[in-house]
DSSP file (Angstrom, degrees, kcal/mol; ACC not computed):
  #  RESIDUE AA STRUCTURE BP1 BP2  ACC     N-H-->O    O-->H-N    N-H-->O    O-->H-N    TCO  KAPPA ALPHA  PHI   PSI    X-CA   Y-CA   Z-CA
    1    1 A X              0   0    0      0, 0.0     2,-0.0     0, 0.0     0, 0.0   0.000 360.0 360.0 360.0 128.8 -101.8  -19.6   16.1
    2    2 A X     >  -     0   0    0      1,-0.1     4,-2.6     4,-0.0     5,-0.2  -0.292 360.0-107.5 -75.3 165.3 -103.5  -18.1   13.1
    3    3 A X  H  > S+     0   0    0      1,-0.2     4,-2.5     2,-0.2     5,-0.2   0.907 121.9  49.9 -58.0 -44.4 -102.4  -14.7   11.6
    4    4 A X  H  > S+     0   0    0      2,-0.2     4,-1.3     1,-0.2    -1,-0.2   0.904 109.5  50.4 -65.6 -42.0 -105.7  -13.2   13.0
    5    5 A X  H  > S+     0   0    0      1,-0.2     4,-0.5     2,-0.2     3,-0.3   0.918 111.2  50.1 -58.9 -44.0 -105.1  -14.6   16.5
    6    6 A X  H >< S+     0   0    0     -4,-2.6     3,-1.3     1,-0.2    31,-0.5   0.920 106.6  54.3 -60.8 -45.5 -101.6  -13.2   16.4
    7    7 A X  H 3< S+     0   0    0     -4,-2.5    30,-0.3     1,-0.3    -1,-0.2   0.799 110.5  47.0 -62.8 -27.4 -102.8   -9.8   15.4
    8    8 A X  H 3< S+     0   0    0     -4,-1.3    -1,-0.3    -3,-0.3    -2,-0.2   0.505  93.5 102.2 -89.6  -4.5 -105.2   -9.7   18.4
    9    9 A X    <<  -     0   0    0     -3,-1.3    29,-1.1    -4,-0.5     2,-0.7  -0.465  69.9-132.9 -81.8 148.5 -102.6  -10.9   20.9
   10   10 A X  E     -a   38   0A   0     27,-0.2     2,-0.4    -2,-0.1    29,-0.3  -0.931  28.9-137.2 -96.8 115.5 -100.8   -8.6   23.4
   11   11 A X  E     -a   39   0A   0     27,-2.4    29,-2.9    -2,-0.7     2,-0.5  -0.598   8.3-142.8 -80.0 125.7  -97.1   -9.7   23.1
   12   12 A X  E     -a   40   0A   0     -2,-0.4    70,-2.1    27,-0.2    71,-2.0  -0.816  23.9-163.6 -94.7 125.0  -95.3  -10.0   26.4
   13   13 A X  E     +a   41   0A   0     27,-2.8    29,-3.2    -2,-0.5    30,-1.2  -0.883  20.4 172.2-120.0 139.1  -91.7   -8.8   26.1
   14   14 A X  E     -a   43   0A   0     -2,-0.4     2,-0.4    28,-0.2    30,-0.2  -0.988  13.1-170.8-140.3 133.3  -88.6   -9.2   28.2
   15   15 A X  E     -a   44   0A   0     28,-1.4    30,-1.1    -2,-0.4     2,-0.3  -0.933  12.7-152.3-128.0 150.7  -85.1   -8.0   27.1
   16   16 A X  E    S+a   45   0A   0     -2,-0.4    30,-0.1     1,-0.2    53,-0.1  -0.848  86.8  18.7-113.4 155.2  -81.6   -8.4   28.4
   17   17 A X  S    S+     0   0    0     28,-0.6    -1,-0.2    -2,-0.3    29,-0.2   0.929  84.5 175.3  50.5  48.3  -78.8   -5.9   27.8
   18   18 A X    >   +     0   0    0     27,-2.2     3,-2.5    -3,-0.3     4,-0.5   0.720   7.2 178.0 -67.4 -28.1  -81.7   -3.6   27.0
   19   19 A X  T 3  S-     0   0    0      1,-0.3    36,-0.2    26,-0.2    -1,-0.2  -0.406  76.1 -26.5  60.6-133.6  -80.0   -0.3   26.4
   20   20 A X  T 3  S-     0   0    0     34,-0.1    -1,-0.3    -2,-0.1    -2,-0.1   0.345 100.9 -97.4 -97.2   5.9  -82.7    2.2   25.5
   21   21 A X    <>  +     0   0    0     -3,-2.5     4,-1.6    -4,-0.1     5,-0.2   0.945  54.2 168.8  87.5  50.5  -85.0   -0.5   24.1
   22   22 A X  H  > S+     0   0    0     -4,-0.5     4,-2.0     1,-0.2     5,-0.1   0.886  80.0  53.9 -63.8 -39.1  -84.6   -0.6   20.4
   23   23 A X  H  > S+     0   0    0      1,-0.2     4,-2.0     2,-0.2    -1,-0.2   0.901 107.6  51.9 -59.3 -37.6  -86.6   -3.9   20.1
   24   24 A X  H  > S+     0   0    0      1,-0.2     4,-2.0     2,-0.2    -1,-0.2   0.856 107.2  52.3 -65.5 -36.3  -89.5   -2.3   22.0
   25   25 A X  H  X S+     0   0    0     -4,-1.6     4,-1.9     2,-0.2    -1,-0.2   0.877 107.3  53.2 -66.6 -37.7  -89.4    0.7   19.6
   26   26 A X  H  X S+     0   0    0     -4,-2.0     4,-2.2     1,-0.2    -2,-0.2   0.917 109.3  48.7 -63.9 -41.6  -89.6   -1.8   16.7
   27   27 A X  H  X S+     0   0    0     -4,-2.0     4,-2.2     1,-0.2    -2,-0.2   0.875 108.2  53.7 -64.2 -37.0  -92.7   -3.3   18.4
   28   28 A X  H  X S+     0   0    0     -4,-2.0     4,-2.5     2,-0.2    -1,-0.2   0.865 108.2  50.4 -63.9 -36.0  -94.2    0.1   18.8
   29   29 A X  H  X S+     0   0    0     -4,-1.9     4,-2.2     2,-0.2    -2,-0.2   0.909 109.9  49.8 -69.0 -42.8  -93.8    0.8   15.1
   30   30 A X  H  <>S+     0   0    0     -4,-2.2     5,-2.9     2,-0.2     6,-1.2   0.857 111.3  50.2 -64.6 -34.6  -95.5   -2.6   14.3
   31   31 A X  H ><5S+     0   0    0     -4,-2.2     3,-1.9     3,-0.2    -2,-0.2   0.953 110.3  48.6 -62.9 -52.1  -98.3   -1.6   16.6
   32   32 A X  H 3<5S+     0   0    0     -4,-2.5    -2,-0.2     1,-0.3    -1,-0.2   0.845 112.5  48.4 -59.4 -35.0  -98.7    1.8   14.9
   33   33 A X  T 3<5S-     0   0    0     -4,-2.2    -1,-0.3    -5,-0.1    -2,-0.2   0.347 115.9-119.5 -89.9   7.9  -98.7    0.2   11.5
   34   34 A X  T < 5S+     0   0    0     -3,-1.9    -3,-0.2     2,-0.2    -2,-0.1   0.763  78.0 124.7  61.5  32.7 -101.3   -2.3   12.8
   35   35 A X  S   <S+     0   0    0     -5,-2.9     2,-0.3     1,-0.2    -4,-0.2   0.726  81.5  25.1 -83.9 -26.8  -99.2   -5.5   12.2
   36   36 A X  S    S-     0   0    0     -6,-1.2    -2,-0.2    -9,-0.1    -1,-0.2  -0.940  74.4-133.1-132.9 159.6  -99.7   -6.4   15.9
   37   37 A X  S    S-     0   0    0    -28,-0.6     2,-0.3   -31,-0.5   -27,-0.2   0.950  72.8 -48.3 -76.8 -50.8 -102.3   -5.4   18.4
   38   38 A X  E     -a   10   0A   0    -29,-1.1   -27,-2.4   -31,-0.0     2,-0.3  -0.979  44.9-140.6-172.2 170.0 -100.1   -4.4   21.3
   39   39 A X  E     -a   11   0A   0     -2,-0.3     2,-0.4   -29,-0.3   -27,-0.2  -0.960   8.0-153.2-141.0 159.9  -97.1   -5.4   23.4
   40   40 A X  E     -a   12   0A   0    -29,-2.9   -27,-2.8    -2,-0.3     2,-0.6  -0.993  18.4-129.4-137.4 130.4  -96.3   -5.1   27.1
   41   41 A X  E     +a   13   0A   0     -2,-0.4   -27,-0.2   -29,-0.2     3,-0.1  -0.683  24.8 177.4 -79.9 119.7  -92.9   -4.9   28.7
   42   42 A X  E     -     0   0A   0    -29,-3.2     2,-0.3    -2,-0.6   -28,-0.2   0.806  66.4 -26.6 -89.1 -38.3  -92.8   -7.5   31.5
   43   43 A X  E     -a   14   0A   0    -30,-1.2   -28,-1.4    36,-0.0    -1,-0.4  -0.978  52.5-156.2-166.4 161.2  -89.2   -6.8   32.4
   44   44 A X  E     -ab  15  66A   0     21,-2.2    23,-3.3    -2,-0.3     2,-0.5  -0.964  12.5-142.7-139.9 161.0  -85.9   -5.4   31.1
   45   45 A X  E     +a   16   0A   0    -30,-1.1   -27,-2.2    -2,-0.3   -28,-0.6  -0.948  36.8 139.8-130.2 112.4  -82.3   -5.9   32.2
   46   46 A X        -     0   0    0     -2,-0.5    22,-0.2   -29,-0.2    23,-0.1  -0.992  29.8-169.8-150.3 145.7  -79.8   -3.0   32.1
   47   47 A X        +     0   0    0     -2,-0.3     2,-0.5    21,-0.1    22,-0.1   0.622  60.2  98.9-109.3 -21.3  -77.0   -1.8   34.5
   48   48 A X     >  -     0   0    0      1,-0.2     4,-2.3    20,-0.1     5,-0.2  -0.577  64.5-148.3 -77.2 122.0  -76.2    1.6   33.0
   49   49 A X  H  > S+     0   0    0     -2,-0.5     4,-1.9     1,-0.2    -1,-0.2   0.830  95.5  47.3 -61.7 -34.6  -78.0    4.2   35.0
   50   50 A X  H  > S+     0   0    0      2,-0.2     4,-2.3     1,-0.2    -1,-0.2   0.883 111.6  50.3 -73.7 -37.2  -78.4    6.6   32.1
   51   51 A X  H  > S+     0   0    0      2,-0.2     4,-3.0     1,-0.2    -2,-0.2   0.871 109.4  53.1 -66.6 -35.2  -79.7    3.9   29.8
   52   52 A X  H  X S+     0   0    0     -4,-2.3     4,-2.6     2,-0.2     5,-0.2   0.947 110.6  45.6 -63.4 -50.2  -82.2    2.9   32.6
   53   53 A X  H  X S+     0   0    0     -4,-1.9     4,-2.1     1,-0.2    -2,-0.2   0.923 115.8  47.2 -58.7 -44.9  -83.6    6.4   32.9
   54   54 A X  H  X S+     0   0    0     -4,-2.3     4,-3.0     2,-0.2     5,-0.2   0.923 110.5  51.2 -63.3 -46.8  -83.8    6.7   29.2
   55   55 A X  H  X S+     0   0    0     -4,-3.0     4,-2.7   -36,-0.2     5,-0.2   0.950 112.3  46.4 -53.6 -53.1  -85.5    3.3   28.7
   56   56 A X  H  X>S+     0   0    0     -4,-2.6     5,-1.3     1,-0.2     4,-0.7   0.861 115.4  46.6 -61.2 -37.7  -88.1    4.2   31.4
   57   57 A X  H  <5S+     0   0    0     -4,-2.1     3,-0.5    -5,-0.2    -1,-0.2   0.947 115.4  45.3 -69.4 -49.0  -88.7    7.6   29.8
   58   58 A X  H  <5S+     0   0    0     -4,-3.0    -2,-0.2     1,-0.2    -1,-0.2   0.879 124.9  31.6 -63.4 -40.6  -88.9    6.3   26.2
   59   59 A X  H  <5S-     0   0    0     -4,-2.7    -1,-0.2    -5,-0.2    -2,-0.2   0.320 102.0-125.8-104.8   5.8  -91.2    3.4   27.0
   60   60 A X  T  <5 +     0   0    0     -4,-0.7     2,-0.3    -3,-0.5    -3,-0.2   0.912  61.9 135.8  47.6  53.9  -93.2    4.9   29.9
   61   61 A X      < -     0   0    0     -5,-1.3    -1,-0.2    -6,-0.2     2,-0.2  -0.890  57.5-102.3-126.3 160.7  -92.4    2.1   32.4
   62   62 A X    >   -     0   0    0     -2,-0.3     3,-1.9     1,-0.1     4,-0.2  -0.489  24.7-124.3 -80.5 147.0  -91.4    2.0   36.0
   63   63 A X  G >  S+     0   0    0      1,-0.3     3,-1.8    -2,-0.2    -1,-0.1   0.671 104.6  79.3 -63.4 -14.9  -87.7    1.4   37.0
   64   64 A X  G 3  S+     0   0    0      1,-0.3    -1,-0.3     3,-0.1    -2,-0.0   0.686  81.7  65.8 -66.4 -18.1  -89.1   -1.5   39.1
   65   65 A X  G <  S+     0   0    0     -3,-1.9   -21,-2.2   -22,-0.1     2,-0.5   0.577  78.8  99.9 -79.7  -8.9  -89.3   -3.5   35.9
   66   66 A X  B <   -b   44   0A   0     -3,-1.8   -21,-0.2   -23,-0.2     3,-0.1  -0.685  55.2-167.1 -82.4 123.8  -85.5   -3.5   35.6
   67   67 A X        -     0   0    0    -23,-3.3   -22,-0.2    -2,-0.5    -1,-0.1   0.452  31.2-146.4 -87.9  -1.1  -84.0   -6.7   36.8
   68   68 A X        +     0   0    0    -24,-0.4    -1,-0.3   -22,-0.2   -21,-0.1  -0.444  57.2  20.2  79.3-146.9  -80.5   -5.2   36.8
   69   69 A X    >   -     0   0    0      1,-0.1     3,-2.0    -2,-0.1     4,-0.4  -0.346  64.8-136.4 -66.3 134.1  -77.4   -7.2   36.0
   70   70 A X  G >  S+     0   0    0      1,-0.3     3,-0.9     2,-0.2    -1,-0.1   0.750 103.6  67.6 -62.3 -22.1  -77.9  -10.4   34.1
   71   71 A X  G 3  S+     0   0    0      1,-0.2    -1,-0.3     3,-0.0    -2,-0.1   0.659 101.1  47.4 -70.7 -15.5  -75.4  -12.0   36.5
   72   72 A X  G <  S+     0   0    0     -3,-2.0     2,-0.4    -5,-0.1    -1,-0.2   0.417  91.3 100.6-103.7  -1.0  -77.9  -11.6   39.3
   73   73 A X    <   -     0   0    0     -3,-0.9     2,-0.4    -4,-0.4     3,-0.0  -0.714  55.2-157.1 -94.3 133.9  -81.0  -13.0   37.4
   74   74 A X    >   -     0   0    0     -2,-0.4     3,-1.8     1,-0.1     4,-0.4  -0.903  20.4-131.3-105.9 135.8  -82.2  -16.6   37.9
   75   75 A X  G >  S+     0   0    0     -2,-0.4     3,-1.5     1,-0.3    -1,-0.1   0.840 105.8  58.9 -52.5 -40.5  -84.2  -18.1   35.1
   76   76 A X  G 3  S+     0   0    0      1,-0.3    -1,-0.3    -3,-0.0    -3,-0.0   0.669 100.5  58.6 -69.7 -14.1  -86.9  -19.3   37.5
   77   77 A X  G <  S+     0   0    0     -3,-1.8    -1,-0.3     2,-0.1     2,-0.2   0.541  84.5 102.1 -89.5  -7.5  -87.5  -15.7   38.6
   78   78 A X  S <  S-     0   0    0     -3,-1.5     2,-0.1    -4,-0.4     3,-0.1  -0.539  71.2-127.6 -78.0 138.7  -88.4  -14.6   35.1
   79   79 A X        -     0   0    0     -2,-0.2     2,-0.1     1,-0.1   -37,-0.1  -0.429  40.2 -83.9 -76.5 162.5  -92.0  -14.0   34.1
   80   80 A X        +     0   0    0     -2,-0.1     2,-0.3   -38,-0.0    -1,-0.1  -0.415  54.6 178.7 -63.5 137.7  -93.4  -15.7   31.0
   81   81 A X        -     0   0    0     -2,-0.1   -68,-0.2     1,-0.1   -70,-0.1  -0.995  32.6-149.7-140.4 147.1  -92.7  -13.7   27.9
   82   82 A X              0   0    0    -70,-2.1   -69,-0.2    -2,-0.3    -1,-0.1   0.773 360.0 360.0 -80.0 -28.5  -93.5  -14.3   24.2
   83   83 A X              0   0    0    -71,-2.0   -70,-0.2   -68,-0.0    -1,-0.1   0.297 360.0 360.0-139.4 360.0  -90.4  -12.5   23.1
């Protein structure tokens, strides 16, 4: 993939032990500084109820994207993600 193709791509993101989503904030900064075109949260995995609420508010995503405890996640159930 060329640098130009990468800059035009929407990066699909999934995180485990997500907390409030620091990697997603880094991607938002890269987007704002035009290093990447955009990113989309495909899923996140968090068990702390306060972190889940904060994550959803900060990243404007639905709680349905939370896969919950990593001990309950099966690899074959995960959507494709670039990161």
